[in-house]
SERO-4910 file (N, C-alpha, C, O; in steps of 0.05 Angstrom, whole numbers):
BEGIN
 pado doro    nc1    nc2    nc3   cac1   cac2   cac3    cc1    cc2    cc3    oc1    oc2    oc3
  Met    A   -240   -372    290   -239   -343    286   -264   -330    299   -287   -339    294
  Glu    A   -261   -309    315   -284   -296    327   -300   -282    307   -291   -275    285
  Met    A   -326   -277    314   -344   -265    295   -335   -238    285   -337   -231    261
  Lys    A   -324   -221    303   -314   -195    295   -292   -197    274   -291   -182    255
  Glu    A   -274   -216    278   -252   -220    259   -263   -230    232   -253   -221    211
  Arg    A   -283   -247    233   -295   -257    208   -308   -234    193   -306   -233    168
  Ile    A   -321   -216    207   -334   -193    194   -313   -175    181   -316   -167    158
  Leu    A   -292   -169    196   -270   -152    186   -257   -165    161   -252   -151    141
  Thr    A   -252   -191    162   -239   -204    140   -256   -203    115   -247   -198     93
  Lys    A   -282   -209    118   -301   -209     95   -305   -181     85   -306   -177     60
  Ala    A   -307   -161    102   -310   -133     94   -286   -124     78   -289   -112     57
  Glu    A   -262   -131     87   -238   -123     73   -237   -136     45   -231   -123     25
  Glu    A   -245   -161     44   -245   -176     18   -264   -162     -1   -257   -158    -25
  Leu    A   -288   -155      8   -308   -143    -10   -301   -115    -17   -305   -106    -40
  Phe    A   -290    -99      2   -282    -72     -4   -260    -72    -25   -260    -56    -44
  Cys    A   -241    -90    -22   -219    -91    -41   -228   -100    -69   -218    -90    -89
  Arg    A   -248   -117    -70   -257   -127    -96   -276   -107   -110   -274   -104   -134
  Tyr    A   -294    -95    -95   -315    -78   -107   -314    -48   -101   -329    -33   -112
  Gly    A   -295    -40    -83   -296    -13    -74   -312    -11    -48   -326    -30    -42
  Ile    A   -311     11    -34   -324     12     -8   -354     20    -11   -371      7      1
  Lys    A   -359     40    -27   -386     51    -29   -407     30    -38   -430     30    -28
  Ser    A   -399     14    -57   -418     -5    -69   -424    -29    -51   -443    -44    -57
  Val    A   -409    -33    -30   -413    -56    -12   -431    -48     11   -423    -30     27
  Thr    A   -453    -60     15   -472    -54     36   -468    -73     60   -456    -94     57
  Met    A   -478    -65     83   -477    -82    106   -494   -107    101   -487   -129    111
  Asp    A   -515   -105     86   -532   -128     79   -515   -149     64   -517   -173     69
  Glu    A   -499   -139     45   -483   -157     28   -462   -171     45   -456   -195     41
  Ile    A   -450   -156     64   -430   -169     81   -443   -191     98   -432   -212    101
  Ala    A   -466   -185    109   -481   -204    125   -489   -229    108   -485   -251    118
  Asn    A   -498   -225     84   -506   -247     67   -482   -265     60   -484   -289     59
  Gln    A   -459   -252     55   -435   -267     48   -426   -285     71   -415   -307     68
  Leu    A   -431   -275     96   -423   -290    120   -445   -309    130   -440   -326    147
  Gly    A   -469   -306    118   -491   -323    127   -501   -316    155   -509   -333    170
  Ile    A   -500   -290    161   -509   -280    187   -529   -258    183   -533   -248    160
  Ser    A   -542   -249    204   -560   -226    201   -545   -200    204   -523   -199    215
  Lys    A   -556   -179    193   -543   -153    194   -541   -144    224   -523   -130    231
  Lys    A   -561   -152    239   -561   -146    268   -536   -156    282   -525   -143    300
  Thr    A   -526   -179    273   -502   -191    284   -477   -173    279   -460   -170    296
  Ile    A   -476   -161    256   -454   -142    249   -456   -118    268   -435   -109    278
  Tyr    A   -480   -108    273   -483    -85    290   -477    -90    320   -475    -71    336
  Leu    A   -474   -115    327   -466   -121    354   -436   -115    358   -427   -110    380
  Ser    A   -421   -116    335   -392   -111    336   -385    -83    326   -364    -72    334
  Phe    A   -401    -72    308   -395    -46    296   -420    -28    297   -441    -37    289
  Ala    A   -416     -4    306   -439     15    308   -452     21    281   -476     23    279
  Asp    A   -435     23    260   -444     30    234   -422     23    213   -401     14    221
  Lys    A   -428     29    188   -408     23    167   -383     40    170   -361     31    164
  Asp    A   -386     64    180   -363     82    184   -343     69    203   -319     69    198
  Glu    A   -353     57    225   -335     44    244   -322     19    232   -299     14    237
  Leu    A   -338      5    216   -327    -19    203   -305    -12    184   -284    -25    184
  Val    A   -309      9    168   -288     18    149   -263     27    164   -241     20    156
  Leu    A   -267     41    186   -244     51    202   -228     27    212   -204     27    211
  Glu    A   -241      7    223   -227    -17    234   -213    -33    212   -191    -43    216
  Val    A   -226    -35    189   -213    -49    166   -187    -36    159   -167    -49    155
  Phe    A   -188     -9    156   -164      5    148   -143      7    170   -119      8    164
  Thr    A   -152      8    194   -133      8    217   -118    -19    217    -93    -19    221
  Ala    A   -132    -41    212   -119    -67    211    -99    -68    188    -77    -79    190
  Tyr    A   -108    -57    165    -90    -56    141    -65    -40    147    -42    -49    141
  Met    A    -68    -17    160    -44      0    165    -25    -13    185     -1    -11    182
  Asn    A    -37    -27    205    -20    -41    225     -4    -63    212     19    -68    218
  Glu    A    -18    -78    194     -4   -100    180     18    -89    161     39   -101    160
  Ser    A     12    -67    148     31    -55    130     56    -46    146     78    -48    136
  Lys    A     51    -35    169     74    -26    186     92    -49    193    116    -47    192
  Gln    A     80    -72    200     96    -95    207    112   -105    183    135   -113    187
  His    A    100   -105    160    115   -113    135    138    -94    130    160   -103    124
  Cys    A    134    -68    133    155    -49    127    178    -52    147    202    -52    138
  Leu    A    172    -56    172    193    -60    192    208    -86    188    232    -87    192
  His    A    194   -107    180    206   -133    174    224   -130    150    247   -141    150
  Asp    A    215   -116    129    231   -113    105    257    -98    111    278   -104    100
  Arg    A    255    -78    128    278    -62    135    299    -80    149    323    -77    143
  Gln    A    290    -98    166    309   -115    180    321   -137    162    344   -144    165
  Glu    A    304   -147    144    313   -170    127    329   -161    103    343   -177     91
  Ala    A    326   -136     94    339   -127     70    369   -127     71    381   -121     91
  Glu    A    382   -136     49    411   -137     47    422   -108     45    445   -103     53
  Asn    A    406    -90     34    415    -63     30    390    -46     23    368    -56     23
  Ala    A    394    -20     19    371     -2     14    356     -8    -11    331     -5    -12
  Val    A    370    -16    -32    356    -23    -57    339    -48    -53    317    -50    -62
  His    A    351    -68    -40    336    -93    -34    311    -88    -18    291   -101    -22
  Glu    A    313    -69      1    290    -62     17    266    -53      0    243    -60      5
  Ile    A    272    -37    -20    251    -27    -38    239    -50    -55    215    -50    -60
  Phe    A    256    -68    -63    246    -91    -79    228   -109    -61    209   -120    -71
  Leu    A    235   -112    -36    218   -127    -17    191   -113    -14    170   -126    -13
  Ala    A    192    -87    -13    167    -71    -11    150    -74    -36    126    -75    -35
  Met    A    164    -76    -59    149    -80    -84    134   -107    -84    111   -108    -94
  Asp    A    146   -127    -73    133   -153    -72    108   -151    -55     87   -163    -62
  Met    A    109   -137    -32     86   -134    -15     65   -118    -30     41   -124    -28
  Thr    A     73    -96    -44     54    -80    -58     40    -95    -80     16    -92    -84
  Asp    A     55   -111    -95     43   -127   -116     21   -145   -106     -1   -146   -117
  Ala    A     27   -158    -84      7   -177    -72    -19   -162    -64    -41   -172    -67
  Met    A    -15   -137    -54    -38   -121    -45    -54   -112    -69    -79   -113    -69
  Leu    A    -41   -101    -89    -54    -88   -112    -69   -108   -130    -88   -101   -143
  Lys    A    -59   -133   -131    -72   -152   -148   -101   -157   -141   -117   -164   -159
  Ala    A   -108   -154   -116   -135   -159   -107   -150   -133   -101   -171   -134    -87
  Leu    A   -141   -110   -111   -152    -85   -102   -168    -71   -124   -159    -70   -147
  Asn    A   -191    -61   -117   -207    -44   -135   -196    -16   -134   -192     -4   -113
  Ala    A   -190     -4   -157   -177     22   -159   -193     44   -146   -182     65   -139
  Ser    A   -219     41   -143   -236     62   -132   -235     64   -101   -248     82    -90
  Ile    A   -221     46    -88   -223     44    -59   -213     70    -45   -226     78    -26
  Leu    A   -192     82    -55   -182    107    -42   -200    130    -48   -204    148    -32
  Phe    A   -212    130    -73   -231    151    -80   -255    150    -61   -264    170    -51
  Asp    A   -265    126    -57   -288    122    -39   -281    131    -11   -297    144      3
  Leu    A   -257    124     -2   -249    130     25   -247    160     29   -257    171     49
  Glu    A   -235    174     10   -232    203     13   -259    218     12   -264    237     26
  Lys    A   -277    208     -6   -302    222    -10   -323    216     11   -338    234     20
  Tyr    A   -325    191     20   -347    183     37   -339    177     66   -357    175     83
  Tyr    A   -313    173     71   -304    167     98   -281    184    106   -258    174    110
  Pro    A   -285    210    108   -263    230    113   -247    225    138   -223    230    139
  Asp    A   -260    215    159   -246    211    184   -225    188    181   -202    191    191
  Thr    A   -233    167    167   -214    145    162   -192    154    143   -169    146    146
  Tyr    A   -200    169    123   -180    179    104   -160    197    117   -136    197    110
  Lys    A   -169    212    137   -150    229    152   -130    212    167   -106    220    168
  Lys    A   -138    190    178   -120    172    192   -100    159    172    -77    155    178
  Phe    A   -111    153    148    -93    142    127    -72    162    119    -49    154    115
  Lys    A    -79    187    116    -60    208    109    -39    211    131    -15    216    126
  Ala    A    -48    209    156    -29    211    179     -9    188    177     15    192    182
  Tyr    A    -19    164    172     -1    140    169     19    145    146     42    138    148
  Lys    A      9    157    124     26    161    101     48    182    107     71    178    100
  Tyr    A     40    204    119     59    227    122     74    226    148     91    243    153
  Glu    A     69    206    165     84    203    190    100    177    188    125    178    187
  Phe    A     86    155    189    101    129    189    116    125    162    140    119    163
  Leu    A    102    127    140    115    122    114    137    143    108    157    137     95
  Tyr    A    133    167    118    154    188    115    180    178    127    201    180    115
  Asn    A    178    167    151    201    157    165    214    133    151    238    131    148
  Val    A    197    115    140    207     91    126    223    100    101    245     90     96
  Val    A    211    118     86    224    127     61    250    142     67    270    138     54
  Ser    A    249    161     86    272    178     91    295    161    103    318    166     96
  Glu    A    288    141    120    309    124    131    322    106    110    346    101    110
  Asn    A    305     98     91    315     82     68    334     99     51    355     89     43
  Leu    A    327    124     46    345    141     31    372    146     45    393    145     32
  Lys    A    370    151     71    395    155     86    412    130     86    437    132     83
  Arg    A    400    107     88    415     82     87    428     79     60    451     71     58
  Gly    A    413     84     39    424     81     12    447    100      7    466     93     -7
  Ile    A    445    124     17    467    144     14    492    134     28    514    135     18
  Gln    A    488    124     53    510    113     68    523     89     55    548     86     56
  Glu    A    507     73     42    517     49     28    528     56      0    538     39    -15
  Glu    A    526     82     -8    536     92    -34    519     80    -57    529     78    -79
  Leu    A    494     73    -51    476     63    -71    458     85    -82    448     83   -105
  Phe    A    454    105    -66    438    128    -74    456    153    -74    475    154    -59
  Arg    A    449    172    -91    465    196    -95    468    212    -69    449    216    -54
  Ala    A    493    220    -64    499    235    -39    487    264    -40    484    276    -19
  Asp    A    481    274    -64    471    301    -66    440    303    -63    429    325    -67
  Leu    A    427    281    -56    398    281    -54    389    298    -30    402    297     -9
  Asn    A    368    314    -33    355    327    -11    335    307      1    313    303    -11
  Val    A    342    294     23    326    272     33    297    280     38    278    265     32
  Asp    A    293    303     50    265    312     56    249    316     31    226    306     30
  Ile    A    260    329     11    245    334    -13    239    308    -29    217    304    -38
  Ile    A    259    291    -31    255    266    -45    236    248    -31    220    234    -43
  Thr    A    237    248     -4    217    233     12    189    242      6    171    226      1
  Arg    A    185    268      6    158    279      1    149    274    -27    125    269    -32
  Met    A    168    275    -46    161    269    -74    152    240    -76    132    234    -90
  Arg    A    167    222    -63    159    193    -64    132    189    -51    116    174    -61
  Leu    A    127    202    -28    101    199    -16     78    209    -34     56    199    -33
  Gly    A     84    229    -50     64    240    -68     57    220    -90     35    222   -101
  Thr    A     74    200    -95     68    180   -115     57    154   -103     49    136   -118
  Val    A     58    152    -76     46    128    -64     16    127    -70      2    147    -64
  Met    A      7    106    -80    -21    102    -88    -29    118   -112    -53    120   -118
  Leu    A     -9    130   -126    -16    145   -150    -28    127   -171    -45    135   -187
  Ser    A    -20    102   -171    -31     82   -190    -61     79   -187    -75     69   -205
  Met    A    -72     87   -163   -100     84   -158   -116    109   -164   -140    111   -158
  Asn    A   -103    128   -177   -117    152   -186   -133    144   -212   -121    142   -233
  Ile    A   -159    141   -209   -175    130   -231   -178    149   -254   -186    141   -276
  Glu    A   -174    175   -249   -175    194   -271   -150    193   -288   -151    195   -312
  Met    A   -127    190   -275   -101    189   -289    -97    162   -302    -86    160   -324
  Phe    A   -104    141   -287   -100    113   -297   -127     98   -296   -131     83   -277
  Pro    A   -144    102   -316   -170     88   -316   -167     58   -314   -151     46   -329
  Pro    A   -182     45   -296   -179     17   -291   -181     -1   -315   -168    -22   -317
  Gly    A   -198      7   -334   -202    -10   -358   -178     -9   -377   -175    -27   -394
  Lys    A   -161     11   -374   -138     14   -392   -112      6   -379    -94     -3   -393
  Tyr    A   -109      9   -352    -84      4   -338    -88    -16   -316   -109    -17   -303
  Lys    A    -67    -32   -312    -67    -51   -289    -52    -38   -266    -30    -27   -270
  Leu    A    -63    -39   -242    -51    -26   -219    -22    -34   -215     -5    -18   -210
  Val    A    -18    -60   -216      9    -71   -210     30    -60   -230     52    -53   -222
  Glu    A     23    -59   -255     42    -50   -276     48    -20   -272     71    -12   -275
  Val    A     28     -4   -266     32     24   -262     50     29   -238     68     45   -239
  Glu    A     44     15   -216     59     18   -191     89     10   -195    107     24   -185
  Gln    A     93    -11   -210    121    -20   -215    136      1   -231    159      6   -225
  Glu    A    123     13   -251    136     33   -267    143     58   -250    165     69   -253
  Ile    A    125     65   -233    130     88   -215    154     83   -197    171    100   -193
  Ile    A    155     59   -185    177     53   -166    204     51   -181    224     60   -171
  Met    A    204     38   -204    229     35   -219    239     63   -228    263     68   -228
  His    A    221     80   -236    228    108   -244    241    122   -220    262    135   -223
  Tyr    A    229    119   -196    240    130   -172    268    120   -166    286    135   -160
  Leu    A    271     93   -168    296     81   -161    319     91   -179    340     98   -170
  Tyr    A    314     90   -205    335     99   -224    341    128   -221    364    137   -227
  Gly    A    322    144   -211    327    172   -207    345    179   -184    358    200   -183
  Ile    A    346    161   -164    362    166   -140    388    150   -138    405    155   -121
  Ala    A    391    130   -156    413    111   -153    439    121   -165    440    137   -184
  Thr    A    461    112   -153    488    116   -163    493     93   -183    476     76   -187
  Ala    A    516     94   -196    524     72   -214    524     45   -200    515     25   -210
  Lys    A    534     46   -175    534     21   -159    506     12   -153    500    -12   -153
  Gly    A    489     31   -147    461     25   -141    446     14   -165    430     -4   -162
  Ile    A    452     25   -188    439     16   -213    445    -14   -219    428    -29   -228
  Lys    A    470    -22   -213    477    -50   -217    460    -68   -199    451    -90   -208
  Leu    A    454    -59   -175    437    -75   -157    408    -75   -166    394    -95   -164
  Ile    A    399    -52   -176    372    -50   -186    368    -71   -209    349    -86   -209
  Gln    A    387    -71   -227    386    -90   -250    387   -119   -240    373   -136   -251
  Lys    A    404   -124   -220    406   -151   -209    380   -160   -196    370   -182   -203
  Tyr    A    369   -144   -178    344   -152   -165    320   -153   -184    303   -169   -181
  Asn    A    320   -135   -204    298   -135   -223    299   -160   -240    279   -171   -247
  Ser    A    324   -168   -248    327   -192   -263    317   -217   -248    304   -234   -259
  Gln    A    325   -218   -222    316   -240   -205    286   -240   -203    273   -261   -203
  Arg    A    275   -217   -200    246   -214   -197    231   -223   -222    211   -237   -220
  Gln    A    241   -216   -245    228   -224   -270    230   -254   -274    211   -267   -283
  Lys    A    252   -266   -266    255   -295   -269    237   -311   -250    229   -333   -256
  Ser    A    231   -299   -228    215   -313   -208    185   -311   -214    169   -325   -201
  Lys    A    178   -295   -233    149   -292   -240    140   -317   -255    155   -327   -272
  Pro    A    115   -326   -250    105   -349   -264    101   -344   -294     92   -362   -308
***
């Protein structure tokens, strides 16, 4: 692995565990056993490092979403595949990471918002249209409004004022939000699939 990739990997690990603001360039260097000067050979400053970490995350997330769309048996299954990906991500995530990003790294947060309201908008709206066509989601749904509503709840579990980390687990909150969304849009046929996939999911948990 090249040095730049090693730095990005370690930075992402530390940001996810401790939040962005609390992790210094010195700490990243110490964790890697290199000098801080070595980091600055690849990144001009912490702002650039944060930007590249989140750009890599967004690119990886895009690939997962596109893969899930292709592999899914139907629109409900696609959402359950997305839940599996989200679970894996949230288990290792510090809830303050988005707060830090919005407050201290506005340029990167702006790119994250663009990813959310452009790429994710398309993913959610196409999933809704697919579900309606498959008669799994209600035909009377306003796709644009429901898509925007769903986007409004993306990362809601990481709102530390609404869901204090000491009281709530990110994964559990996110699962409740997604299940509430699913049951709200599903037809009777869709509900049967929700129950089927949820039952399989519960059985597969350790």
